[in-house]
DSSP file (Angstrom, degrees, kcal/mol; ACC not computed):
  #  RESIDUE AA STRUCTURE BP1 BP2  ACC     N-H-->O    O-->H-N    N-H-->O    O-->H-N    TCO  KAPPA ALPHA  PHI   PSI    X-CA   Y-CA   Z-CA
    1    1 A X    >         0   0    0      0, 0.0     3,-0.9     0, 0.0     7,-0.1   0.000 360.0 360.0 360.0 116.0  104.0  103.9  109.1
    2    2 A X  T 3   +     0   0    0      1,-0.2     3,-0.4     2,-0.1    25,-0.1   0.726 360.0  53.5 -69.4 -21.4  104.6  102.9  112.7
    3    3 A X  T 3  S+     0   0    0      1,-0.2    -1,-0.2     2,-0.1     2,-0.1   0.636 112.7  42.0 -87.8 -13.9  106.4  106.1  113.5
    4    4 A X    <>  +     0   0    0     -3,-0.9     4,-0.8     1,-0.1     3,-0.2  -0.515  61.9 137.3-133.6  65.8  103.7  108.4  112.3
    5    5 A X  H  >  +     0   0    0     -3,-0.4     4,-1.2     1,-0.2     8,-0.2   0.652  61.4  74.6 -84.8 -14.8  100.4  107.1  113.4
    6    6 A X  H  4 S+     0   0    0      1,-0.2    -1,-0.2     2,-0.1    -2,-0.1   0.864 104.7  31.4 -67.3 -36.7   99.1  110.5  114.4
    7    7 A X  H  4 S+     0   0    0     -3,-0.2    -1,-0.2     1,-0.1     3,-0.1   0.809 127.1  31.3 -92.0 -32.4   98.4  111.9  110.9
    8    8 A X  H  < S+     0   0    0     -4,-0.8     2,-0.5     1,-0.2     3,-0.2   0.586 104.2  63.3-109.4 -11.3   97.5  108.8  108.8
    9    9 A X     X  +     0   0    0     -4,-1.2     4,-2.5     1,-0.2     5,-0.2  -0.635  36.5 158.8-127.0  76.2   95.7  106.3  110.9
   10   10 A X  H  > S+     0   0    0     -2,-0.5     4,-2.6     1,-0.2     5,-0.2   0.862  84.0  55.5 -63.7 -32.1   92.4  107.2  112.4
   11   11 A X  H  > S+     0   0    0      2,-0.2     4,-2.6     1,-0.2    -1,-0.2   0.936 109.4  45.8 -63.2 -45.8   91.5  103.6  112.8
   12   12 A X  H  > S+     0   0    0      1,-0.2     4,-2.6     2,-0.2     5,-0.2   0.914 112.6  51.1 -63.5 -42.6   94.7  102.9  114.8
   13   13 A X  H  X S+     0   0    0     -4,-2.5     4,-2.5    -8,-0.2    -1,-0.2   0.924 111.5  47.3 -60.6 -44.6   94.0  106.0  116.9
   14   14 A X  H  X S+     0   0    0     -4,-2.6     4,-2.5     2,-0.2     5,-0.2   0.933 113.4  47.2 -63.7 -46.7   90.5  104.9  117.6
   15   15 A X  H  X S+     0   0    0     -4,-2.6     4,-2.4     1,-0.2     6,-0.3   0.893 113.0  49.4 -62.7 -39.7   91.5  101.4  118.6
   16   16 A X  H  X>S+     0   0    0     -4,-2.6     4,-1.8    -5,-0.2     5,-1.1   0.918 111.9  48.4 -65.1 -43.2   94.3  102.6  120.8
   17   17 A X  H  <5S+     0   0    0     -4,-2.5    -2,-0.2    -5,-0.2    -1,-0.2   0.933 115.9  42.7 -63.1 -46.5   92.0  105.1  122.6
   18   18 A X  H  <5S+     0   0    0     -4,-2.5    -2,-0.2     1,-0.2    -1,-0.2   0.868 120.0  41.8 -70.0 -37.3   89.3  102.5  123.2
   19   19 A X  H  <5S-     0   0    0     -4,-2.4    -1,-0.2    -5,-0.2    -2,-0.2   0.667 102.8-126.1 -87.3 -15.9   91.7   99.7  124.2
   20   20 A X  T  <5 +     0   0    0     -4,-1.8     2,-0.3     1,-0.3    -3,-0.2   0.741  68.5 125.2  78.0  22.6   94.0  101.8  126.3
   21   21 A X      < -     0   0    0     -5,-1.1    -1,-0.3    -6,-0.3    -2,-0.2  -0.828  68.5 -96.1-113.1 152.0   97.1  100.7  124.4
   22   22 A X     >  -     0   0    0     -2,-0.3     4,-1.7     1,-0.1     3,-0.4  -0.309  33.0-116.2 -68.4 154.4   99.6  102.9  122.7
   23   23 A X  H  > S+     0   0    0      1,-0.2     4,-2.8     2,-0.2     5,-0.2   0.834 111.8  57.9 -61.0 -37.2   99.2  103.6  119.0
   24   24 A X  H  > S+     0   0    0      1,-0.2     4,-2.3     2,-0.2    -1,-0.2   0.910 106.5  48.6 -62.1 -42.4  102.4  101.9  118.0
   25   25 A X  H  > S+     0   0    0     -3,-0.4     4,-2.3     2,-0.2    -1,-0.2   0.899 112.6  48.4 -64.3 -40.9  101.4   98.6  119.6
   26   26 A X  H  X S+     0   0    0     -4,-1.7     4,-2.7     2,-0.2    -2,-0.2   0.926 111.0  50.1 -65.1 -44.5   98.0   98.8  117.8
   27   27 A X  H  X S+     0   0    0     -4,-2.8     4,-2.3     1,-0.2    -2,-0.2   0.898 111.4  49.3 -61.9 -40.5   99.6   99.6  114.5
   28   28 A X  H  X S+     0   0    0     -4,-2.3     4,-2.5     2,-0.2    -1,-0.2   0.918 111.1  49.4 -63.2 -44.2  102.0   96.6  114.9
   29   29 A X  H  X S+     0   0    0     -4,-2.3     4,-2.6     2,-0.2    -2,-0.2   0.924 111.2  48.7 -61.5 -45.2   99.1   94.3  115.8
   30   30 A X  H  X S+     0   0    0     -4,-2.7     4,-2.5     1,-0.2    -1,-0.2   0.905 111.5  50.1 -62.9 -41.4   97.1   95.4  112.8
   31   31 A X  H  X S+     0   0    0     -4,-2.3     4,-2.1     2,-0.2    -1,-0.2   0.917 112.2  47.1 -63.8 -43.1  100.1   94.9  110.5
   32   32 A X  H  X S+     0   0    0     -4,-2.5     4,-2.4     2,-0.2    -2,-0.2   0.895 111.4  51.9 -64.4 -39.9  100.7   91.4  111.9
   33   33 A X  H  X S+     0   0    0     -4,-2.6     4,-2.4     2,-0.2    -2,-0.2   0.925 109.8  48.4 -62.3 -45.1   97.1   90.6  111.5
   34   34 A X  H  X S+     0   0    0     -4,-2.5     4,-2.5     1,-0.2    -1,-0.2   0.894 110.8  51.0 -63.6 -40.1   97.0   91.6  107.9
   35   35 A X  H  X S+     0   0    0     -4,-2.1     4,-2.4     2,-0.2    -1,-0.2   0.917 111.4  47.6 -63.4 -42.7  100.2   89.6  107.2
   36   36 A X  H  X S+     0   0    0     -4,-2.4     4,-2.4     2,-0.2    -2,-0.2   0.896 111.2  51.6 -65.0 -39.8   98.6   86.5  108.8
   37   37 A X  H  X S+     0   0    0     -4,-2.4     4,-2.1     2,-0.2    -2,-0.2   0.925 111.3  46.8 -62.7 -45.3   95.4   87.1  106.8
   38   38 A X  H  X S+     0   0    0     -4,-2.5     4,-2.4     2,-0.2    -2,-0.2   0.905 112.3  49.7 -64.5 -41.6   97.3   87.3  103.5
   39   39 A X  H  X S+     0   0    0     -4,-2.4     4,-2.4     1,-0.2     5,-0.2   0.904 109.8  51.2 -66.2 -39.4   99.4   84.3  104.2
   40   40 A X  H  X S+     0   0    0     -4,-2.4     4,-2.4     2,-0.2    -1,-0.2   0.909 110.8  48.9 -63.2 -41.9   96.3   82.2  105.1
   41   41 A X  H  X S+     0   0    0     -4,-2.1     4,-1.6     2,-0.2    -2,-0.2   0.920 111.7  48.9 -63.0 -44.1   94.6   83.3  101.9
   42   42 A X  H  <>S+     0   0    0     -4,-2.4     5,-2.1     1,-0.2    -2,-0.2   0.898 112.4  47.4 -64.7 -40.4   97.7   82.4   99.8
   43   43 A X  H ><5S+     0   0    0     -4,-2.4     3,-1.6     1,-0.2    -1,-0.2   0.901 109.7  53.6 -67.1 -40.2   98.0   79.0  101.5
   44   44 A X  H 3<5S+     0   0    0     -4,-2.4    -1,-0.2     1,-0.3    -2,-0.2   0.806 103.7  57.7 -63.4 -29.1   94.3   78.3  101.0
   45   45 A X  T 3<5S-     0   0    0     -4,-1.6    -1,-0.3    -5,-0.2    -2,-0.2   0.487 129.3 -96.1 -81.0  -2.7   94.8   79.1   97.2
   46   46 A X  T < 5S+     0   0    0     -3,-1.6    -3,-0.2     1,-0.3    -2,-0.1   0.495  73.2 145.7 106.9   3.9   97.4   76.3   97.1
   47   47 A X      < -     0   0    0     -5,-2.1     2,-0.3     1,-0.1    -1,-0.3  -0.382  63.0 -89.9 -71.8 155.5  100.7   78.1   97.5
   48   48 A X     >  -     0   0    0      1,-0.2     4,-2.4    -2,-0.1     5,-0.2  -0.499  31.9-144.4 -66.1 121.4  103.5   76.2   99.4
   49   49 A X  H  > S+     0   0    0     -2,-0.3     4,-2.7     1,-0.2     5,-0.2   0.861  98.2  53.9 -58.7 -37.4  103.2   77.1  103.1
   50   50 A X  H  > S+     0   0    0      2,-0.2     4,-2.1     1,-0.2    -1,-0.2   0.913 110.5  46.6 -64.0 -41.2  106.9   77.1  103.6
   51   51 A X  H  > S+     0   0    0      2,-0.2     4,-2.3    -3,-0.2    -2,-0.2   0.928 113.0  49.0 -65.3 -45.5  107.4   79.6  100.8
   52   52 A X  H  X S+     0   0    0     -4,-2.4     4,-2.5     1,-0.2     5,-0.2   0.935 113.1  46.7 -60.3 -47.7  104.6   81.8  102.0
   53   53 A X  H  X S+     0   0    0     -4,-2.7     4,-2.4     1,-0.2    -1,-0.2   0.862 110.9  52.4 -65.5 -35.4  105.9   81.8  105.6
   54   54 A X  H  X S+     0   0    0     -4,-2.1     4,-1.3    -5,-0.2    -1,-0.2   0.910 111.7  46.5 -65.9 -41.0  109.5   82.5  104.4
   55   55 A X  H  < S+     0   0    0     -4,-2.3    -2,-0.2     1,-0.2    -1,-0.2   0.913 117.1  42.3 -67.7 -42.4  108.4   85.5  102.3
   56   56 A X  H  < S+     0   0    0     -4,-2.5    -2,-0.2     1,-0.2    -1,-0.2   0.851 108.7  60.4 -73.8 -33.5  106.2   86.9  105.1
   57   57 A X  H  < S+     0   0    0     -4,-2.4     2,-1.1    -5,-0.2    -1,-0.2   0.812  93.2  70.4 -64.3 -30.4  108.9   86.2  107.7
   58   58 A X     <  +     0   0    0     -4,-1.3    -1,-0.1     1,-0.2     6,-0.1  -0.768  58.7 176.1 -92.4 102.8  111.4   88.4  106.0
   59   59 A X        +     0   0    0     -2,-1.1     2,-0.6     4,-0.1    -1,-0.2   0.568  51.7 100.4 -82.1  -8.2  110.1   91.9  106.5
   60   60 A X     >  -     0   0    0      1,-0.2     4,-2.1    -3,-0.1     3,-0.2  -0.690  66.6-149.7 -81.8 121.9  113.1   93.4  104.8
   61   61 A X  H  > S+     0   0    0     -2,-0.6     4,-2.4     1,-0.2     5,-0.2   0.875  96.4  54.0 -59.8 -40.5  112.2   94.3  101.2
   62   62 A X  H  > S+     0   0    0      1,-0.2     4,-2.3     2,-0.2    -1,-0.2   0.890 108.1  50.6 -63.1 -39.2  115.8   93.7  100.0
   63   63 A X  H  > S+     0   0    0      2,-0.2     4,-2.4    -3,-0.2    -2,-0.2   0.920 109.5  50.2 -64.4 -43.7  115.7   90.2  101.4
   64   64 A X  H  X S+     0   0    0     -4,-2.1     4,-2.3     1,-0.2    -2,-0.2   0.913 111.5  48.2 -61.4 -42.7  112.4   89.4   99.8
   65   65 A X  H  X S+     0   0    0     -4,-2.4     4,-2.6     2,-0.2    -1,-0.2   0.908 111.0  50.3 -64.0 -42.1  113.7   90.6   96.4
   66   66 A X  H  X S+     0   0    0     -4,-2.3     4,-2.5     2,-0.2    -2,-0.2   0.893 110.4  50.5 -63.9 -39.4  116.9   88.6   96.8
   67   67 A X  H  X S+     0   0    0     -4,-2.4     4,-2.1     2,-0.2    -2,-0.2   0.922 111.6  47.6 -63.2 -43.7  114.8   85.5   97.6
   68   68 A X  H  X S+     0   0    0     -4,-2.3     4,-2.2     2,-0.2    -2,-0.2   0.908 112.2  49.5 -63.9 -42.8  112.6   86.0   94.6
   69   69 A X  H  X S+     0   0    0     -4,-2.6     4,-2.3     1,-0.2    -1,-0.2   0.908 110.8  49.7 -63.0 -43.3  115.6   86.5   92.3
   70   70 A X  H  X S+     0   0    0     -4,-2.5     4,-2.3     1,-0.2    -1,-0.2   0.875 109.6  52.2 -63.8 -37.4  117.3   83.4   93.7
   71   71 A X  H  X S+     0   0    0     -4,-2.1     4,-2.2     2,-0.2    -1,-0.2   0.903 108.8  49.7 -66.2 -40.4  114.1   81.4   93.1
   72   72 A X  H  X S+     0   0    0     -4,-2.2     4,-2.5     2,-0.2    -2,-0.2   0.909 110.9  50.1 -63.4 -41.6  113.9   82.7   89.4
   73   73 A X  H  X S+     0   0    0     -4,-2.3     4,-1.9     1,-0.2    -2,-0.2   0.916 109.4  51.6 -61.1 -42.8  117.6   81.7   88.9
   74   74 A X  H  X S+     0   0    0     -4,-2.3     4,-1.1     1,-0.2    -2,-0.2   0.904 111.5  47.1 -62.0 -42.8  116.8   78.2   90.4
   75   75 A X  H  X S+     0   0    0     -4,-2.2     4,-1.1     1,-0.2     3,-0.3   0.901 111.8  49.4 -66.4 -41.9  113.9   77.8   88.0
   76   76 A X  H  < S+     0   0    0     -4,-2.5    -1,-0.2     1,-0.2    -2,-0.2   0.804 106.8  56.5 -70.2 -27.5  115.8   78.9   84.9
   77   77 A X  H  < S+     0   0    0     -4,-1.9    -1,-0.2     1,-0.2    -2,-0.2   0.801 103.3  55.8 -71.4 -28.7  118.7   76.5   85.8
   78   78 A X  H  <        0   0    0     -4,-1.1    -1,-0.2    -3,-0.3    -2,-0.2   0.835 360.0 360.0 -71.7 -33.2  116.2   73.6   85.8
   79   79 A X     <        0   0    0     -4,-1.1    -1,-0.2     0, 0.0    -2,-0.2   0.451 360.0 360.0 -95.5 360.0  115.0   74.3   82.3
């Protein structure tokens, strides 16, 4: 949670203290790093890079669900 780093994120607190950057920036960086790591793993496993990037690019949960639902509809229409 980017708004509440004081209670839950000792790693973020430590990195912010050592680097001299505010906790929110560190938490954002860590979240972006994890997203990039996950996308790289998925692409390495053979998933379509465009699909992976589209899913990761939409940080809104409702958007991701709508994309997934539309994809299922598209697949079921083909068969």
